[in-house]
FIKOL-502923 format. One record per residue (C-alpha): residue number from 0; x, z, y. Coordinates in steps of 0.001 Angstrom, whole numbers. Example, Ala and Ser with C-alpha at 12.3 -4.5 7.8 and 13.67 -1.06 7.14 Angstrom:
2
<atom num="0" xx="12300" zz="7800" yy="-4500"/>
<atom num="1" xx="13670" zz="7140" yy="-1060"/>
This chain:
77
<atom num="0" xx="-101410" zz="50262" yy="-15864"/>
<atom num="1" xx="-100610" zz="52124" yy="-12653"/>
<atom num="2" xx="-102874" zz="55021" yy="-11695"/>
<atom num="3" xx="-104400" zz="54380" yy="-8258"/>
<atom num="4" xx="-104145" zz="58057" yy="-7239"/>
<atom num="5" xx="-100447" zz="58187" yy="-8147"/>
<atom num="6" xx="-99779" zz="54996" yy="-6213"/>
<atom num="7" xx="-101640" zz="56332" yy="-3180"/>
<atom num="8" xx="-99692" zz="59601" yy="-3312"/>
<atom num="9" xx="-96402" zz="57703" yy="-3566"/>
<atom num="10" xx="-97323" zz="55474" yy="-613"/>
<atom num="11" xx="-98246" zz="58484" yy="1536"/>
<atom num="12" xx="-94962" zz="60208" yy="677"/>
<atom num="13" xx="-93045" zz="57105" yy="1727"/>
<atom num="14" xx="-95104" zz="56869" yy="4933"/>
<atom num="15" xx="-94380" zz="60496" yy="5768"/>
<atom num="16" xx="-90659" zz="60030" yy="5088"/>
<atom num="17" xx="-90610" zz="56981" yy="7366"/>
<atom num="18" xx="-92409" zz="58851" yy="10153"/>
<atom num="19" xx="-90045" zz="61824" yy="9884"/>
<atom num="20" xx="-86965" zz="59583" yy="9895"/>
<atom num="21" xx="-88281" zz="57688" yy="12902"/>
<atom num="22" xx="-89021" zz="60938" yy="14765"/>
<atom num="23" xx="-85520" zz="62249" yy="14072"/>
<atom num="24" xx="-83964" zz="59056" yy="15452"/>
<atom num="25" xx="-86346" zz="58658" yy="18373"/>
<atom num="26" xx="-86105" zz="62283" yy="19512"/>
<atom num="27" xx="-82435" zz="62764" yy="18676"/>
<atom num="28" xx="-83186" zz="65744" yy="16458"/>
<atom num="29" xx="-82262" zz="66617" yy="12917"/>
<atom num="30" xx="-84530" zz="65974" yy="9977"/>
<atom num="31" xx="-85573" zz="69627" yy="9738"/>
<atom num="32" xx="-86845" zz="69608" yy="13308"/>
<atom num="33" xx="-88576" zz="66276" yy="12767"/>
<atom num="34" xx="-90206" zz="67677" yy="9610"/>
<atom num="35" xx="-91356" zz="70757" yy="11518"/>
<atom num="36" xx="-92892" zz="68582" yy="14226"/>
<atom num="37" xx="-94576" zz="66277" yy="11753"/>
<atom num="38" xx="-95948" zz="68865" yy="9342"/>
<atom num="39" xx="-97150" zz="71000" yy="12272"/>
<atom num="40" xx="-99113" zz="68092" yy="13713"/>
<atom num="41" xx="-102686" zz="66928" yy="13344"/>
<atom num="42" xx="-101311" zz="63589" yy="12187"/>
<atom num="43" xx="-99973" zz="65062" yy="8938"/>
<atom num="44" xx="-103424" zz="66445" yy="8130"/>
<atom num="45" xx="-105065" zz="63100" yy="8858"/>
<atom num="46" xx="-102592" zz="61214" yy="6674"/>
<atom num="47" xx="-102943" zz="63701" yy="3832"/>
<atom num="48" xx="-106716" zz="63269" yy="3853"/>
<atom num="49" xx="-106562" zz="59511" yy="4360"/>
<atom num="50" xx="-109031" zz="59883" yy="7219"/>
<atom num="51" xx="-110340" zz="56568" yy="8532"/>
<atom num="52" xx="-107603" zz="54633" yy="6759"/>
<atom num="53" xx="-104984" zz="56064" yy="9117"/>
<atom num="54" xx="-102449" zz="55977" yy="6300"/>
<atom num="55" xx="-102567" zz="52170" yy="6437"/>
<atom num="56" xx="-101135" zz="51988" yy="9964"/>
<atom num="57" xx="-97513" zz="51286" yy="10849"/>
<atom num="58" xx="-95246" zz="54348" yy="10728"/>
<atom num="59" xx="-93683" zz="53579" yy="14119"/>
<atom num="60" xx="-97068" zz="53409" yy="15812"/>
<atom num="61" xx="-98131" zz="56638" yy="14124"/>
<atom num="62" xx="-94929" zz="58408" yy="15188"/>
<atom num="63" xx="-95257" zz="57179" yy="18776"/>
<atom num="64" xx="-98876" zz="58331" yy="18784"/>
<atom num="65" xx="-97760" zz="61747" yy="17553"/>
<atom num="66" xx="-95168" zz="61974" yy="20328"/>
<atom num="67" xx="-97710" zz="61007" yy="22967"/>
<atom num="68" xx="-100679" zz="63047" yy="21738"/>
<atom num="69" xx="-98765" zz="66173" yy="20765"/>
<atom num="70" xx="-96925" zz="66248" yy="24101"/>
<atom num="71" xx="-93471" zz="65826" yy="22559"/>
<atom num="72" xx="-90956" zz="64418" yy="25016"/>
<atom num="73" xx="-87931" zz="62430" yy="23863"/>
<atom num="74" xx="-84958" zz="64765" yy="23598"/>
<atom num="75" xx="-87157" zz="67813" yy="24223"/>
<atom num="76" xx="-89245" zz="68523" yy="21085"/>
């Protein structure tokens, strides 16, 4: 039987990887810069804690929200 906590951790890792990949493509930056932006954001803290089920939202919407709310402009992170 699969451990629920392990499955949740795996899902969050995949969500974070998808967000970072999307940010790199959307902003035209490398993965390191996208990781810096993501892990330095409030969004990463919210996803890690699972606050309000935020980790169940679409990665593209979350990434776009990060760009908008963190003041990151496309091509100018």
